[in-house]
C-alpha positions in Angstrom: -0.1 0.1 0.0 1.3 3.4 -0.9 2.2 5.7 2.0 1.6 9.4 1.5 3.5 12.1 3.1 1.4 14.7 5.1 2.0 18.3 4.1 3.0 21.1 6.6 1.0 24.1 7.5 2.6 27.5 8.1 1.0 30.7 9.2 2.9 34.0 9.4 1.7 37.4 10.4 -2.1 37.8 10.7 -3.7 35.0 8.7 -6.1 31.9 9.1 -6.4 28.4 7.8 -8.7 25.4 7.6 -8.3 22.3 9.7 -6.8 19.2 8.6 -4.1 16.5 9.0 -0.7 17.7 8.9 3.0 16.7 9.7 4.2 20.0 11.0 2.1 23.1 12.0 3.9 26.3 12.6 2.0 29.5 13.6 3.9 32.7 14.3 1.9 35.9 14.9 -1.9 35.9 15.0 -3.3 32.9 13.6 -6.9 31.4 13.4 -7.7 27.9 12.5 -11.3 27.2 11.6 -11.4 23.4 11.7 -9.8 20.6 13.7 -6.1 19.9 13.6 -4.3 16.7 13.9 -0.5 17.0 13.6 2.6 15.3 14.3 4.2 18.4 15.8 2.3 21.7 16.5 4.3 24.9 17.3 2.6 28.2 18.1 4.2 31.6 18.8 1.9 34.7 19.5 -1.7 34.6 19.6 -3.5 31.4 18.4 -7.3 30.8 18.1 -8.3 27.2 17.4 -12.1 26.9 16.5 -12.1 23.0 17.0 -10.3 20.2 18.5 -6.4 20.1 18.6 -4.4 16.9 18.5 -0.6 16.6 18.3 2.2 14.3 19.3 4.4 17.2 20.2 2.8 20.5 21.2 4.6 23.7 21.9 3.1 27.0 22.8 4.6 30.5 23.5 2.0 33.3 24.0 -1.7 32.8 24.3 -3.9 30.1 22.8 -7.7 29.6 22.8 -9.1 26.2 21.9 -12.8 25.9 21.5 -12.7 22.0 21.5 -10.7 19.3 23.3 -6.8 19.1 23.3 -5.0 15.8 23.2 -1.2 15.5 22.9 1.8 13.4 23.7 3.9 16.1 25.2 3.0 19.7 25.9 5.5 22.6 26.7 3.6 25.8 27.3 4.8 29.3 28.3 1.9 31.7 28.4 -1.9 31.5 28.7 -4.0 28.6 27.4 -7.8 28.4 27.5 -9.4 25.1 26.6 -13.3 25.0 26.2 -13.5 21.1 26.3 -11.1 18.6 28.1 -7.4 17.7 28.0 -5.7 14.5 27.8 -1.9 13.8 27.5 1.2 12.1 28.5 3.2 15.1 29.8 2.5 18.7 30.4 5.1 21.4 31.3 3.5 24.6 32.0 4.8 28.0 32.8 1.9 30.5 33.0 -1.9 29.9 33.3 -4.0 27.2 31.8 -7.9 27.1 32.1 -9.8 24.0 31.3 -13.4 23.8 31.3 -13.8 20.0 31.3 -11.6 17.2 32.8 -7.7 17.0 32.6 -6.0 13.7 32.5 -2.4 13.6 32.4 0.5 11.2 33.4 3.1 14.0 34.4 2.0 17.5 35.0 4.6 20.0 36.3 5.1 23.8 36.2 4.9 27.3 37.6 2.0 29.7 37.5 -1.7 28.7 37.9 -4.5 26.5 36.6 -8.2 26.1 36.8 -9.9 22.6 35.9 -13.7 22.7 35.9 -13.9 18.7 36.3 -11.5 16.1 37.5 -7.7 16.7 37.3 -6.2 13.2 37.2 -2.5 12.7 37.1 0.1 10.1 37.9 2.7 12.8 39.0 1.5 16.3 39.8 4.2 18.8 40.9 3.3 22.6 40.8 4.5 25.8 42.1 1.7 28.3 42.3 2.2 31.9 41.6 -1.5 32.5 40.9 -4.5 30.3 42.0 -4.8 26.7 41.3 -8.4 25.4 41.1 -10.0 22.1 40.6 -13.4 20.3 41.4 -11.5 17.1 42.2 -7.9 15.9 42.1 -7.1 12.3 41.7 -3.3 11.5 41.7 -0.5 9.0 42.7 1.8 11.7 43.9 1.1 15.4 44.5 3.3 18.1 45.5 2.0 21.7 45.8 4.2 24.6 46.8 4.3 28.4 46.3 6.6 29.9 43.6 9.1 32.7 44.1 6.5 35.7 43.8 9.3 38.2 43.1 10.7 36.5 40.1 7.3 35.6 38.7 6.0 39.3 38.9 8.9 40.2 36.7 8.4 37.4 34.1 4.7 37.1 34.0 3.1 40.4 35.1 0.0 40.9 33.0 -0.4 37.1 32.2 -1.0 35.4 35.5 -4.1 36.7 37.3 -3.3 38.7 40.7 -4.9 36.1 42.9 -3.6 34.6 46.2 -1.2 31.7 45.2 -3.1 28.8 46.6 -4.8 25.6 45.7 -8.6 25.5 46.1 -10.1 22.0 45.5 -13.1 20.0 46.7 -11.5 16.5 47.1 -7.9 15.4 46.8 -7.4 11.6 46.5 -4.1 9.9 46.0 -1.2 7.7 47.3 1.4 10.2 48.4 0.1 13.7 49.0 2.5 16.7 50.0 0.7 20.0 49.9 1.1 23.6 51.2 -1.2 26.6 50.9 -4.2 24.4 50.1 -7.8 24.8 50.9 -9.8 21.5 50.6 -13.0 19.8 51.9 -11.4 16.3 51.9 -8.0 14.9 51.4 -7.7 11.2 51.3 -4.2 9.3 51.0 -1.8 6.8 52.0 1.1 9.1 53.1 -0.3 12.7 53.7 1.7 15.8 54.5 -0.4 18.8 55.3 2.0 21.9 55.1 1.9 25.4 56.0 -1.0 27.6 54.9 -3.5 24.7 54.6 -7.1 24.7 55.6 -8.6 21.2 55.3 -12.1 20.1 56.4 -11.2 16.4 56.7 -8.2 14.2 56.3 -8.3 10.4 55.8 -5.0 8.7 55.7 -3.9 5.0 55.7 -0.1 5.0 56.7 1.1 8.4 57.9 0.0 11.8 58.6 2.1 14.8 59.1 0.7 18.3 59.9 2.4 21.7 59.9 1.7 23.7 63.2 0.4 26.5 61.1 -2.1 24.2 59.3 -5.8 23.8 60.1 -7.6 20.6 60.0 -11.1 20.2 61.4 -11.2 16.3 61.4 -8.5 13.7 60.8 -9.0 9.8 60.8 -6.7 6.9 60.2 -8.5 4.3 57.9 -7.6 0.8 57.0 -7.0 -0.4 53.4 
């Protein structure tokens, strides 16, 4: 069977294009894509507006991107502001900036600095994030979770005008995982095997199986050791 090489898509300046299947997609400037994109590699610099779904093996964004559908990728590296109207799924996400997701977010590895909002479930194998803005999710399900505050002074210089001026903390209904190590987090329920509740935390209920460590400055209304 004959194999056909996919074409590339390149947008420079202020321009638009239709969707389709491509090998490499490159957008520099202000680009608008009216249909769904499936690509091996997608790189956007500037202001990108996607009117439908975006799927890419390798995805890199520098600037702002608005996706009206779902976003699926192998690896994502983003510097700036991302807004996704649907859900997100991928292998690895490295974020420097802010990402807002209306639906669920499912990742194997999620690392970064800045802030995020997930309207549904945030599911990850490894989640390690330094907050400069607010982190928010309805529910978080993880194997390993580490939440810290970033160096606010450095971030104000790098991302002034991009990161919302909100208190750098995580707000979530339920956190459930194996190893949980959190600071500056407000949650209704935290469930885990090994749980570390650090400074700046306000938790309604903590359920742990093996070990619980609580910072003197943290507030927990109720804690309970449960069996497997």
